[in-house]
C-alpha positions as a printed Julia matrix, in Angstrom:
105×3 Matrix{Float64}:
   0.0    0.0     0.0
   2.72   2.51    0.87
   4.24   2.07   -2.61
   1.11   3.59   -4.16
   1.18   6.47   -1.7
   4.89   7.07   -2.37
   4.39   7.0    -6.13
   1.41   9.33   -5.96
   3.25  11.7    -3.64
   6.16  11.9    -6.08
   3.76  12.82   -8.9
   1.99  15.4    -6.72
   5.35  17.01   -5.88
   6.16  17.25   -9.59
   2.8   18.86  -10.32
   3.25  21.43   -7.55
   5.49  23.49   -9.83
   3.88  22.57  -13.14
   1.94  24.87  -15.44
  -1.6   25.27  -14.01
  -3.04  24.56  -17.45
  -1.19  21.24  -17.66
  -3.09  19.29  -14.98
  -5.9   19.37  -12.46
  -3.45  19.08   -9.56
  -1.17  21.82  -10.88
  -4.24  24.03  -11.15
  -5.22  23.25   -7.54
  -1.74  24.17   -6.32
  -1.87  27.37   -8.38
  -5.19  28.36   -6.77
  -3.67  27.96   -3.32
  -4.31  26.34    0.01
  -7.89  27.56    0.42
  -8.94  25.82   -2.81
  -7.18  22.63   -1.76
  -8.86  22.71    1.65
 -12.23  23.33    0.02
 -11.74  20.14   -2.02
 -10.78  18.18    1.12
 -13.96  19.44    2.78
 -16.12  18.57   -0.22
 -14.64  15.09   -0.43
 -15.15  14.56    3.32
 -18.81  15.39    2.91
 -19.12  13.03   -0.05
 -17.59  10.2     2.02
 -20.16  10.82    4.76
 -23.03  10.8     2.25
 -21.71   7.63    0.63
 -21.36   5.9     4.0
 -24.9    6.89    4.96
 -26.07   5.4     1.65
 -24.29   2.14    2.4
 -23.07   1.48   -1.16
 -19.64  -0.13   -0.72
 -18.31   0.87   -4.17
 -19.4    4.46   -3.69
 -17.72   4.55   -0.26
 -14.49   3.23   -1.79
 -14.62   5.72   -4.68
 -15.31   8.73   -2.45
 -12.71   7.69    0.13
 -10.12   7.43   -2.65
 -11.02  11.01   -3.64
 -10.66  12.13   -0.02
  -7.3   10.43    0.4
  -6.09  11.89   -2.91
  -7.02  15.44   -1.99
  -5.59  14.95    1.51
  -2.28  13.98   -0.13
  -2.45  17.11   -2.27
  -2.88  19.12    0.94
   0.01  17.32    2.65
   2.34  18.03   -0.27
   1.23  21.68   -0.26
   2.17  21.85    3.43
   5.51  20.02    2.9
   4.4   17.1     5.05
   5.47  13.61    4.03
   2.87  10.84    4.21
   5.45   8.9     6.23
   5.03  11.49    8.99
   1.32  10.66    9.17
   2.07   6.94    9.17
   4.64   7.45   11.95
   2.01   9.26   14.03
  -0.46   6.43   13.48
   2.23   3.93   14.46
   3.0    5.96   17.59
  -0.65   5.75   18.58
  -0.85   2.01   17.99
  -1.54   0.23   21.24
  -2.61   3.42   23.03
  -6.27   3.65   23.91
  -8.19   6.46   22.25
  -9.06   7.83   25.66
  -5.39   7.98   26.7
  -4.33   9.49   23.4
  -6.93  12.26   23.56
  -6.05  13.01   27.19
  -2.36  13.39   26.25
  -3.24  16.14   23.73
  -4.62  18.38   26.48
  -1.31  18.53   28.34
């Protein structure tokens, strides 16, 4: 799975400096962070609607869109997906209650 994320991240990094007319992603980067965040919000809503509808294929499709646009946002913010995976790994084996309590300190 991480190979796909690494490959996609490499492409997204290339598109960050590409001509906005050359690709959808280059155009998103050109429009700026607010446009990227708007897409993440839209895709989040579509995942919720799909999940409420219960259609597995629609949930998969919309979640892929959400993950894609989240990766676009991470690249825009110069955050490597490996940093997110490391945070998830850090949380592994910690109860959700403990983890949330540690954020308040």
